[in-house]
KOLVOFI-780355 format. One record per residue (C-alpha): residue number from 1; x, y, z; residue in one letter. Coordinates in Angstrom, 1 decimal. Each point is the difference from the previous one (the first is absolute). Example, Ala and Ser with C-alpha at 12.3 -4.5 7.8 and 13.67 -1.06 7.14 Angstrom:
ATOM    n    east   north      up  res
ATOM    1    12.3    -4.5     7.8    a
ATOM    2     1.4     3.4    -0.7    s
END
This chain:
ATOM    n    east   north      up  res
ATOM    1    60.3    43.5   129.2    x
ATOM    2     2.5    -2.7     0.5    x
ATOM    3     0.1    -3.0    -3.1    x
ATOM    4    -1.0    -2.4     2.5    x
ATOM    5    -3.3     1.7     0.7    x
ATOM    6    -3.3    -1.6    -0.8    x
ATOM    7    -2.0     1.9    -2.7    x
ATOM    8    -3.3    -0.2    -0.7    x
ATOM    9    -1.1     1.2    -3.2    x
ATOM   10    -3.9     0.4    -0.2    x
ATOM   11    -1.1     0.2    -3.7    x
ATOM   12     2.9    -1.8    -1.3    x
ATOM   13    -1.5    -0.7    -3.4    x
ATOM   14    -1.0     2.9    -0.7    x
ATOM   15     1.8     2.9    -2.2    x
ATOM   16     1.6     1.5     3.2    x
ATOM   17     0.5    -2.8     2.0    x
ATOM   18     1.7    -2.4    -2.3    x
ATOM   19     2.4     3.3    -0.7    x
ATOM   20     0.6     0.4     3.6    x
ATOM   21     0.7    -4.0     0.6    x
ATOM   22     2.7     0.4    -3.3    x
ATOM   23     1.5     2.8     1.7    x
ATOM   24     0.7    -1.3     3.2    x
ATOM   25     1.0    -3.4    -1.5    x
ATOM   26     2.4     1.7    -2.1    x
ATOM   27     1.5     2.1     3.2    x
ATOM   28     0.5    -3.4     2.1    x
ATOM   29    -3.2    -0.3     2.1    x
ATOM   30    -0.6    -3.7    -0.5    x
ATOM   31    -2.5    -0.4     3.2    x
ATOM   32    -3.1     1.4    -1.9    x
ATOM   33    -3.1    -1.5     0.3    x
ATOM   34    -3.5     0.1    -2.0    x
ATOM   35    -3.2    -0.9     0.2    x
ATOM   36    -2.9     0.0    -3.0    x
ATOM   37    -3.1     1.2     0.4    x
ATOM   38    -1.2    -4.1     0.2    x
ATOM   39     2.4    -0.7     2.7    x
ATOM   40    -0.6     3.4     2.0    x
ATOM   41    -3.2     2.3    -0.5    x
ATOM   42     0.9     3.1     1.3    x
ATOM   43    -3.6     1.3     0.5    x
ATOM   44    -0.1    -2.7     2.6    x
ATOM   45     0.9     1.7     3.6    x
ATOM   46     0.4    -3.4     1.7    x
ATOM   47     1.5    -1.7    -3.1    x
ATOM   48     2.8     2.9     0.1    x
ATOM   49     0.5    -0.4     3.9    x
ATOM   50     0.9    -3.6    -0.4    x
ATOM   51     2.3     0.7    -2.9    x
ATOM   52     2.1     2.7     1.8    x
ATOM   53    -0.2    -2.1     3.4    x
ATOM   54     1.3    -3.2    -1.5    x
ATOM   55     2.5     1.9    -2.7    x
ATOM   56     1.1     3.3     2.5    x
ATOM   57     1.5     1.8    -2.8    x
ATOM   58     2.6     2.7     0.9    x
ATOM   59    -0.8     1.9    -3.3    x
ATOM   60    -3.3     1.0    -1.8    x
ATOM   61    -0.3     1.0    -3.2    x
ATOM   62    -4.2     1.1    -0.9    x
ATOM   63     0.0    -0.3    -3.9    x
ATOM   64    -3.3    -2.0     0.3    x
ATOM   65    -3.0     2.2    -1.3    x
ATOM   66    -3.3    -0.2    -2.1    x
ATOM   67     1.3     2.0    -3.0    x
ATOM   68    -1.8     0.9    -3.7    x
ATOM   69    -0.2     2.9    -2.0    x
ATOM   70    -2.9     2.7    -0.6    x
ATOM   71    -2.6    -2.2    -1.2    x
ATOM   72     0.9    -2.7     2.5    x
ATOM   73     0.0     2.8     2.9    x
ATOM   74    -3.4     1.5    -1.3    x
ATOM   75    -2.1    -3.1    -0.1    x
ATOM   76     1.1    -1.5     3.2    x
ATOM   77     0.9     2.9     2.4    x
ATOM   78    -1.6    -1.8     3.3    x
ATOM   79     2.5    -3.1    -0.8    x
ATOM   80     3.0     2.0    -0.3    x
ATOM   81    -0.7     1.9     3.4    x
ATOM   82    -0.8    -3.3     1.9    x
ATOM   83     2.4    -2.3    -1.1    x
ATOM   84     3.0     2.3     0.2    x
ATOM   85    -0.9     1.2     3.4    x
ATOM   86    -0.5    -4.0     1.3    x
ATOM   87     3.8    -0.5    -1.2    x
ATOM   88     1.5     3.0     1.3    x
ATOM   89    -1.7    -0.5     3.5    x
ATOM   90     0.6    -3.3     0.4    x
ATOM   91     3.7     0.0    -1.1    x
ATOM   92     1.1     3.2     2.0    x
ATOM   93    -1.6    -0.8     3.0    x
ATOM   94     1.6    -3.4    -0.3    x
ATOM   95     3.3     1.4    -0.3    x
ATOM   96    -0.2     2.4     3.2    x
ATOM   97    -1.3    -3.3     1.9    x
ATOM   98     2.5    -2.6    -1.5    x
ATOM   99     3.0     2.5     0.5    x
ATOM  100     0.9     0.9    -3.9    x
ATOM  101     2.9     1.8     0.5    x
ATOM  102    -0.5     1.8    -3.1    x
ATOM  103    -3.0     0.8    -2.7    x
ATOM  104    -0.4     1.3    -3.2    x
ATOM  105    -3.1     1.1    -1.2    x
ATOM  106    -0.9     0.8    -3.3    x
ATOM  107    -2.3     2.6    -1.6    x
ATOM  108    -0.6     1.5    -2.7    x
ATOM  109     0.0     3.8    -1.2    x
ATOM  110    -3.4    -0.1    -1.0    x
ATOM  111    -0.6     0.9     3.6    x
ATOM  112     0.9     3.5    -0.9    x
ATOM  113    -2.7     2.6    -0.5    x
ATOM  114    -1.0     0.3    -3.4    x
ATOM  115     1.2     3.5    -0.6    x
ATOM  116     2.7    -0.1     2.1    x
ATOM  117     3.2     2.5    -0.3    x
ATOM  118     2.4    -1.7    -3.0    x
ATOM  119     2.3    -1.8     1.0    x
ATOM  120    -1.8    -1.7     3.0    x
ATOM  121     1.8     0.5     3.1    x
ATOM  122    -0.7    -2.5     2.7    x
ATOM  123    -1.4     2.6     2.1    x
ATOM  124    -2.6     0.4    -2.5    x
ATOM  125    -2.2    -2.9     1.2    x
ATOM  126    -3.4     1.0     1.6    x
ATOM  127     0.1     3.3    -1.5    x
ATOM  128    -3.0    -0.3    -2.5    x
ATOM  129    -2.6    -2.0    -2.0    x
ATOM  130     0.7    -3.5    -1.4    x
ATOM  131     0.4    -1.1    -3.5    x
ATOM  132    -3.7    -1.4    -0.1    x
ATOM  133     1.0    -3.0    -2.4    x
ATOM  134     2.1    -1.5     2.5    x
ATOM  135    -0.9     1.3     3.5    x
ATOM  136    -1.0    -3.0     1.5    x
ATOM  137     3.3    -1.5    -0.6    x
ATOM  138     1.7     3.2     1.3    x
ATOM  139    -1.9     0.1     3.0    x
ATOM  140     0.9    -3.6     0.9    x
ATOM  141     3.5     1.2    -0.4    x
ATOM  142    -0.1     3.3     2.0    x
ATOM  143    -1.3    -2.3     2.9    x
ATOM  144     2.8    -2.5    -0.6    x
ATOM  145     2.9     2.5     0.4    x
ATOM  146    -1.7     2.2     2.5    x
ATOM  147     0.1    -3.2     2.0    x
ATOM  148     3.4    -0.7    -0.2    x
ATOM  149     0.7     3.7     1.0    x
ATOM  150    -2.1    -0.6     3.1    x
ATOM  151     1.4    -3.5     1.0    x
ATOM  152     3.5     2.3    -0.1    x
ATOM  153    -1.2     2.7     1.8    x
ATOM  154    -1.7    -2.0     2.9    x
ATOM  155     1.9    -3.1     0.4    x
ATOM  156     3.3     1.0    -1.9    x
ATOM  157     0.1    -2.8    -2.5    x
ATOM  158     1.9     0.4    -3.0    x
ATOM  159    -2.7     0.0    -2.4    x
ATOM  160     0.8     2.5    -3.3    x
ATOM  161    -1.9     0.7    -3.1    x
ATOM  162     0.5     0.3    -3.8    x
ATOM  163    -1.7     1.6    -3.1    x
ATOM  164     1.4    -1.6    -2.8    x
ATOM  165    -1.1     2.0    -3.1    x
ATOM  166    -2.0    -1.7    -3.3    x
ATOM  167     2.2    -3.5    -0.1    x
ATOM  168     0.4    -2.7    -2.9    x
ATOM  169     2.1    -2.9    -0.7    x
ATOM  170     0.0    -3.8     0.2    x
ATOM  171    -2.7    -1.8     1.5    x
ATOM  172    -2.5     3.4    -0.7    x
ATOM  173    -3.7    -0.8    -0.4    x
ATOM  174    -0.8     0.3    -3.9    x
ATOM  175    -3.6    -0.7     0.6    x
ATOM  176    -1.9     3.0    -2.0    x
ATOM  177    -3.0    -0.2     2.2    x
ATOM  178     2.1     0.9     2.9    x
ATOM  179     3.8     1.1    -0.9    x
ATOM  180     1.5     3.0     0.5    x
ATOM  181     0.8     2.2    -3.2    x
ATOM  182     3.7    -1.3    -0.8    x
ATOM  183    -0.6    -3.7    -0.2    x
ATOM  184    -3.3     0.9    -1.8    x
ATOM  185     1.8     2.2    -2.6    x
ATOM  186     2.6    -3.3    -0.5    x
ATOM  187    -2.6    -2.4    -0.3    x
ATOM  188    -2.3     1.7    -2.3    x
ATOM  189     2.9     1.1    -2.8    x
ATOM  190     1.6    -3.5     0.3    x
ATOM  191    -3.4    -1.5    -0.9    x
ATOM  192    -1.0     2.8    -2.7    x
ATOM  193     3.8    -0.7    -1.5    x
ATOM  194    -0.7    -3.9     0.1    x
ATOM  195    -3.5     0.6    -1.6    x
ATOM  196     0.8     2.7    -2.8    x
ATOM  197    -2.7     2.0     2.0    x
ATOM  198    -0.3     3.7    -1.9    x
ATOM  199    -0.2     1.7     3.7    x
ATOM  200    -0.2    -0.3     3.5    x
ATOM  201    -2.6     1.7     2.3    x
ATOM  202     1.5     1.7     3.1    x
ATOM  203    -2.2     1.7     2.3    x
ATOM  204     0.0     3.6     1.0    x
ATOM  205     2.3     3.2    -1.4    x
ATOM  206     3.0    -1.5     0.3    x
ATOM  207     1.1     3.5     1.6    x
ATOM  208    -0.1    -1.1     3.7    x
ATOM  209     3.7     0.3     1.3    x
ATOM  210     1.5    -3.2     1.9    x
ATOM  211     3.0    -1.0     1.2    x
ATOM  212     1.3    -3.5    -0.3    x
ATOM  213     2.7    -2.2     1.9    x
ATOM  214     1.0    -3.5    -0.9    x
ATOM  215    -0.7    -2.6     2.8    x
ATOM  216     3.6    -1.2     0.1    x
ATOM  217     0.8     3.5     1.0    x
ATOM  218    -2.8     0.4     2.4    x
ATOM  219     1.2    -3.4     1.7    x
ATOM  220     3.7     1.6     0.5    x
ATOM  221    -1.8     3.0     1.8    x
ATOM  222    -2.3    -2.0     2.3    x
ATOM  223     3.2    -2.0     1.1    x
ATOM  224     2.2     3.1     0.4    x
ATOM  225    -2.8     1.5     2.2    x
ATOM  226     0.0    -3.3     2.1    x
ATOM  227     3.6     0.4     0.9    x
ATOM  228     0.3     3.8    -0.1    x
ATOM  229    -3.1     1.4     0.9    x
ATOM  230    -2.4     0.2     3.5    x
ATOM  231    -2.1     3.0    -0.3    x
ATOM  232    -3.1     0.5     0.7    x
ATOM  233    -1.2     2.1    -3.3    x
ATOM  234    -0.4    -2.3    -2.9    x
ATOM  235     2.6     0.2    -3.1    x
ATOM  236    -1.0     0.6    -3.5    x
ATOM  237     1.5    -2.3    -2.3    x
ATOM  238     0.2     1.3    -3.7    x
ATOM  239     2.3     1.1    -2.6    x
ATOM  240    -1.1     3.7     0.3    x
ATOM  241    -0.7    -0.1    -4.0    x
ATOM  242    -3.3     0.1    -2.0    x
ATOM  243    -1.1    -0.6    -3.2    x
ATOM  244    -3.6     0.5    -1.5    x
ATOM  245    -1.9    -3.6    -0.5    x
ATOM  246    -0.1     1.3    -3.9    x
ATOM  247     3.8     0.2     0.1    x
ATOM  248     0.1    -3.1     2.3    x
ATOM  249    -2.3    -2.0    -3.1    x
ATOM  250     2.9     1.1    -2.6    x
ATOM  251     2.7    -1.3     2.0    x
ATOM  252    -1.9    -3.4     0.7    x
ATOM  253    -1.1     0.0    -3.8    x
ATOM  254     3.7     0.4    -1.0    x
ATOM  255     1.6    -2.9     2.2    x
ATOM  256    -2.9    -1.9    -1.0    x
ATOM  257     0.4     0.6    -3.4    x
ATOM  258    -3.6     0.6    -0.9    x
ATOM  259    -0.5     2.0    -3.5    x
ATOM  260    -3.8     0.7     0.4    x
ATOM  261    -1.6     2.8     1.2    x
ATOM  262    -1.6     1.4     3.2    x
ATOM  263    -3.7     1.1     0.8    x
ATOM  264    -0.4     2.0     2.9    x
ATOM  265    -3.4    -0.8     1.7    x
ATOM  266    -0.5     2.9     1.9    x
ATOM  267    -3.5    -1.0     1.3    x
ATOM  268     1.9    -2.1     2.7    x
ATOM  269     1.5     1.4     3.1    x
ATOM  270     3.3     1.4     0.4    x
ATOM  271     0.5     0.0     3.6    x
ATOM  272     2.4     2.6     1.9    x
ATOM  273     1.1     2.3    -2.4    x
ATOM  274     4.0    -0.1     1.4    x
ATOM  275     1.6    -2.3     2.6    x
ATOM  276     4.1     0.8     0.9    x
ATOM  277     1.2    -1.0     2.8    x
ATOM  278     2.4     2.0     2.1    x
ATOM  279     3.0    -2.1     0.5    x
ATOM  280     2.6     2.8     1.7    x
ATOM  281    -0.3    -1.9     3.1    x
ATOM  282     1.0    -3.7    -1.7    x
ATOM  283     2.7     1.9    -1.6    x
ATOM  284     1.3     1.4     3.2    x
ATOM  285    -0.3    -3.4     1.5    x
ATOM  286     2.7    -0.9    -3.1    x
ATOM  287    -2.4    -1.9    -1.8    x
ATOM  288    -0.6     0.6    -3.6    x
ATOM  289    -1.4    -1.9    -3.1    x
ATOM  290     2.1    -1.9    -2.7    x
ATOM  291    -2.4    -0.9    -2.5    x
ATOM  292    -1.5     2.5    -2.4    x
ATOM  293    -3.5    -0.3    -1.7    x
ATOM  294     0.7    -1.4    -3.5    x
ATOM  295     2.8    -2.5     1.0    x
ATOM  296    -2.6    -1.0     2.6    x
ATOM  297    -2.8    -0.4    -2.3    x
ATOM  298     2.3    -1.9    -2.2    x
ATOM  299     0.9    -2.5     2.9    x
ATOM  300    -3.6    -0.1     1.0    x
ATOM  301    -1.2    -0.9    -4.1    x
ATOM  302     2.9    -2.6     0.2    x
ATOM  303    -1.4    -1.7     3.5    x
ATOM  304    -3.4     0.2    -1.6    x
ATOM  305     0.9    -1.9    -3.4    x
ATOM  306     1.7    -2.5     1.9    x
ATOM  307    -2.6    -0.7     2.5    x
ATOM  308    -2.6     0.5    -2.0    x
ATOM  309    -1.8    -3.2     0.6    x
ATOM  310     0.3     0.2     4.0    x
ATOM  311    -0.6     3.4     0.2    x
ATOM  312    -3.2     1.6     1.9    x
ATOM  313    -2.4     0.5    -3.3    x
END
């Protein structure tokens, strides 16, 4: 990429997109264009084509998506599948039709089989059944990254994909009806501390193993791939380290300073038992994470406290 390239970041207000914009700006990229959902509805094919025809971006980062946790995915699978595939089809096809020279599509490690080998290598894709609790979202994301591969294979388009692991950090979603585990824990412990609650209820058994990556590290890896990678296969982005949800809860409780108890509601689902990415490929390309988990949780909680009035609650 050149510093003068016009870069369109789709989803710039979200956790992922906002971090990528920050990283690009820190690296001296100044010609960044963004649109809110009100300004550009990515589910509208005509609106997307009109935007690309007018703006003619050189580089596109597709970080826009309908996202949510287990509860949201379970209750609205049709919307998760339909809206995400609409967004992806519209943006990817316009990137091809209007001569975008580089596209980065962001997926999610939920694309991998529920019982995939651990750590999960990139070639584990489509080797087994998906986790039922986020299957619709996963199917949509698989369609998006495969589409990037097919456009590269058929037309030679420089479309690449990456698969970030579980992310957290500034501008996360703290709405408990649709948030992921990290922001949910931060909010629950923060409010329990503020209200002097004797305990906090958490879902499941606490035994599933998860990997967590601070979103600023993820953004740095994405920009690294934009500058250094042009392969057909997607690339895992993660730390290669894992903790149980129970261990994560203790870290968050310690950072927040909550001294009450934890009650595990074992009638609620755990989700995938283990999900750790194999980041060998990314390491061989020359990138590794910098922010370790406890430091990252502290950074995330500091942001939440300072921005609680504007956070997505």
